[in-house]
Each structure stands twice: as C-alpha cells, then as structure tokens.
N, C-alpha and C positions, 0 to 999 in steps of 0.2 A: 504494500500500500504506500501511496505517496506520503501519507501522514507518518508512517513508520520511517520512511527515508528522511523526512525532515527532522524527526525526533533523533535519529542516529546522527545526523549532521550536527545538531545542537550539542549532543553528548560528546561526540568526537572532538569538537572544538572546545567545549567546556566553559565557554563564556559568551555572553551576549552584550556587545557594546551598545549603549543607548546614545543616540545622536540627535541633535536638533539643528535644523537648517532653515535659513530664510527662503530658500528656493530649491527646486529639484536638481538644478545643475550642480550645486554644492554637494548634495547627497551623492550624486553619481561620481564626482571626483573623489569623495571619501571612500566610496565602495571600491573603486579601482585601486586606490592606495591600500585599502584593507586586504584586497585580494593578493597584492604583492607581498603582504605580510602574513600569508597563509591563513587568512580569516575567510570564512565562508558564510557567516551569519551576522546580521546586523538588525538593529531596531531603529526605525525612523519615527518622525512625529507628525507626518501628514500623508494623505493619499497622493498628493503631488510628488512627494519624495519616493513613495513606493513605485509609482509609475516610472520615474526617472531611473531608479536603480534597476528595475526589472528590464528596462530597455537597454541601458548601458552595460549592465553586468548580469546577464541571465543566469550565470552560475552562482550568483549570490542569493542566498535565502534571506528574504527581508520580512520583518515583522513590524507590528504596530500595536499600540495600546488603544483600545476602543471602549466607549462607554454606553453605546446604544446599538440596537439591532440595525439601524440605518447606517451607522459608521462601520459596523461589521460588514455589511453587504458592500459598501463602497470600497473598503480595503480589500476584500476578496476579489471583487471585479477588477481592481487595479493590479492584482497579482501577488498579494501578500501570502506568504507561506505559513505564517503563524500569527495568532492574535492573543494578546493578553487583555483581560477584562476584569473589572471589579465586580460588576453585576452581570451575570449571564442568564440566558433563558433557553428554552427548548428551540425557539426559532433560530437563535444564534448557533446553537449546537448543530442543528440540522443543516444550516447554510454552510458551516465549516466542513461537515462531512460530505456534503454534495460537491464541494470544491476540493475535497481531500486536503484541506488545510488543518492546522493544529490549533485547537482552542485550549488556552492555558488560563484557567480561572485563578483569580487571587483568593487565597484561602488563609485567613489569619486566625480562624477558630476551628475547633474540632467539629462543630456543626457544619461549617463550610467544607471541611475535608470530607466528612461523611457524605454530604450531598454530591460532591464532585465524584467520589468513588462510585456511588450508586449509578451515576450517569456514565461510568466507564472512563472518566477523566482521571487517570492516575498520575499525570504530570501537572503540577500546580505551581503557582507563584507565591512566594512569601516575601513580604517587605516588613522587617521588624519595626515596631514603634520605638521611639527614643527611650533608651534605658533598658530595653528588653534584651536578655541574653538569648540571641537567636538560636545558637546551637543547642543550648539546654532545652529551650522550648521545642525545637524540632525533634530532638531526641525523644522527648515524651510523646510527641505525635507519632513518631516512627515506631515506638513501642506498641501503640494502639493500632496503627495502620502501617504494617511493614511493607506494603506494596506501594505506598505513596512516595513520590520523588518530587523534589522541589527545585525550581529556578529561584535561587536566593539572591535578592538585591543586596548589594554591599556598597559601602562608600568607596570613593576613588583612591583610597589608600591601598597600595599594593600589599601591605601586610595582611589585609583582609583576605586576599587570595590564599596566602600561606595558611591562614587560620582556618579557613572554611572548606577548601577544595577536597580534603581527604575524608570528609564525613560521608558515610554510606548513603545517606538520604539526599545529598546534594547532587543533583543531576547536572547543573551548570550554574555559573555565577552571572549576575547581571549588574552592570555598573556604568558610570559615566566617565570612564577613564580617558576617553578621547576628547572630552569637553575642554581640557586645558589647552588645546591647540588653537591656533588662530588661522582660520581659513584664508585670510588675506596674506599670510606670511609666504615668502617665496619658496621656503622648504616645507610647506604644509604637508604635501603628499609624503615626503620622506619621514616627517615626524609621525604621521599616522602609521606608516609601514613599520617603523621601528617600535612604536608602542604596541602594535598588535603582536609582533614577534616576541616582545618582552613579556606581555601578558600571557601568551600561550606557553612560554617557557616556565613561567611561575605556576600556571595551572597544572602542567605536567609534573612539576616539582622534582625533576630528576636530581638524585643525590647519591654519591657513592656510599654504600652502607658498609660493605666489608669486602676483603680480598680473600678468596679461597685458594689454599696451596695444597696441591696433591703430594702425598707421601706414600711410600711403598706399603707401609703397614702401621698398626696402632703404636708399636714401640717407637718407630721413627717419628710419628706424629706427636707423641708425648714428649719426645726429646726436643723437637723443634719448638713446641709450645713452651717448654721450660726455658729454652734459650731466649725466646722472644720476651718471656716474662722477666728473665734475669737482666736483659739489656734495656728494656723499656718500661719495666714495672707495671705492665698491664696484667690484670688478674686473669689466670686461666680458669676455665670452667668446662666440664665435660658436656658434650652434646649427644650422649648415647653412643651407639656403636659406629656412627658415621663420621664424627668429627670432634674436634676440641677447639673451642673458641679461646682467643687471647684478647681480653678486653672485648670490644664490639667490632674492632677493626680487622682482626684476622680470624679466619676459620681454617684450621689445619685439618685436612682430610686424612682419615685413617686408611685410605686406599687410593689408588689411581682412579680418580673420578672424572667428571666431565672436563673437557678442555685438555690440550696437550700439557699445559703448565698449571692449570687450575681454572678458577672461575672468579667472577666478581658479581656482587649484588648491587643493583641500582634500586634505591628506594623511590617510590613515586606516589603521588596523591591518589591515583586510581589506576590499578593494573589494567583494567579493560581499556581505558583511554590510552594508556601507554602502548598496549598491544595494537590498537587501531592506528596509532601514529607510526610505529616502526614498520608495520605491515604495509602502510601506504608508501613507505620508502623502499619496499622490496624485500624486507627481511621476513622470515617465517618463524612461527612459534611452535614449540613442541608441547602440544596440549596434554600429552601423556604425563608430563611432569607437573601439571597444575595441581596445587593444593587449594581446595575450596572449603570454606567454612561459612555457614549461614547464607549460602548462595553467592558468596563473593570470593573471587580468586585472590588469594593472599600471596602466592608466589608461583612463578612459572618461568621456565627456561626458554630462551630462543634456541632454534635448532643448532645442532653441533656445527654445521657448516657456516654458521654466522659468528664464528669465533673472532676475537680481536687480539692479534698478537699472540695467538696460542691460548687465549683465555676464553672460556665459555661465559655467557652472560645470562643472568636471570633478573626478573623484576620482583620486588618485594613491596607489599602494601604498607605505606606509612601508618602509624597509629593503630597497629594491629597486634594481637598476641604473638604473631609469628616472630621468631627471634631475628634481630638485625643480622 
C-alpha cells in the first residue's frame, strides 16, 4: 500500500523537518536542498507549498498540518502524502484512505490514543505541553498501548534528538531545525543540505561500542583480558562461554569468531533504521544473527563479506539490556 510506503519512508529517515515559507518557490528550493542532504520527507505550511514541492521534487514526500475536512481535501488534491491533525473525523479518514495518504492524529491523552487505535491509526503525533516529561508520559502510554508509535515534536535543540531517538515508541522526530536558516542568504541551499545531513547522523546515533578480538581458545582469551586489565585498569568480566569483556571497550572472544581479526559493535538509536540505511548503501544483513526481545532487534551482524579491514560489524541497540 502507498500508505505503508510513506510510513516506511518516514521511519527510515527518522525525522520530519517543519518548514514555513512565504511562497511555493521557496519551498521547492528547500526541498531540492533537503534532497541533496539525503532527506526524503518534509512538512510545509500551505497547499501552495505542497503543490510546488510535488512539482519540483516528486521524490519528496510532503506533509501538512490541517484543521478541517476542507483543508484535508485541499492538501490531498495538491499531492500531500501525509497529514497531521488535531481534530479528525471519519470523512477525513476516508479521504486519506481513498488517496492512500497517511493520516496522523494528534493524541495527547489516553482517550485520544484509544480512539485512534480503534480506527486503525497506530501512528500518532504527540507534542508535549510545557513542563511535561514527554518520554515518561509516552512510556506509560506504551505500557497500555504497545502497538502505538509516535511522531514526537521536539524543540530545535539537537540534544533532543540524542535524548529521544532511541525510545521504542518513537517512530520519528518532528522539529523546526531548519527555521534558523535565512532563505535570502547566498549559501541557503548549502546550509539546508548540511543541516539535514547532521540531523540524520544524530538520528542514527552511530557510536563505537566495543572492539571484539578473536583468540584461539578460552585460556588465550583470559590471558589477553588480564593483560588489557593490567595495562589499562579496565575491569574484566566474564560473558559466559563466548567471550570476556574488559571494561565496555573490549570483548575478547574465546574462539575464532566472526571476522578475520574480530568484530566491532556500532551502537545506534534504532537497529531497524540502521539496517535500512546500510542496506540502501548496498550492504547486506545476516538476519540469522539477530537477537530480538519484545519484538525489537537488539543486535544483528552485517554479512561476513561486509567486513572492514578484516573486522566483522554488528549493530547494537542503545539503551537496551543487551551488553555494550
């Protein structure tokens, strides 16, 4: 379904930049610059902007916030792929389904979440009120409605991306990160491109977690672990029959494992999104190695032929019980 394709596009990108423009031409310029920054989704503030973006960049999925059924119909006819709304009704839902567009209701209470779920709307928008701990509140919602996923509006501070992107119920982040740019500046397009690249890097949140070193047997692994501890004062801890950690930085394998030299673990805010990104770059995942808990992949290796300098690579979910 087209709706599912739009939903996947939003998830894979992981963020929705909210933009405001005086005319459609400015929106089209921004869309082109965003596309150069690997962005494929944007939200605009007018039907005119939707039309301009769809014409100039048909590969860009564009959305809009609407308040009435009439606005909903106008945005859909202009080519909007998704709509956010505070108040929705069956007519709006029917219109979106006929156009195979995505309706994302604003749900700030459990009653609104329940109503959305009854209508089959499992992707919702949440904009926290001032002073509300958004992650704590959504954690409570997630406990009651584990199928619910949220577009979470955050402020334009990049630290909000780091804070929120790894939560299991956060489908994507929404913010006004691009509003700091001046459309009249000569380097405006370059600024937009660089910002989109930076935001996406933060959404992925790639970080080296540990280095795995292959050893011939358990005795050799224990000896290396002791040597690393003696040299760098990192505390060793046994990880069962497979390996021995030294601090969180080294995993000494008790056998010749993946990779000619060993492996490294890359922490990420969302393993599924990380997999979507690297597969888009031509790499392949070894799904037989996936460790899944509560329906979420916590760790998975790339295929052996995707080694880097003789090291295999795997992703690890940040903020999970899986060891670093």
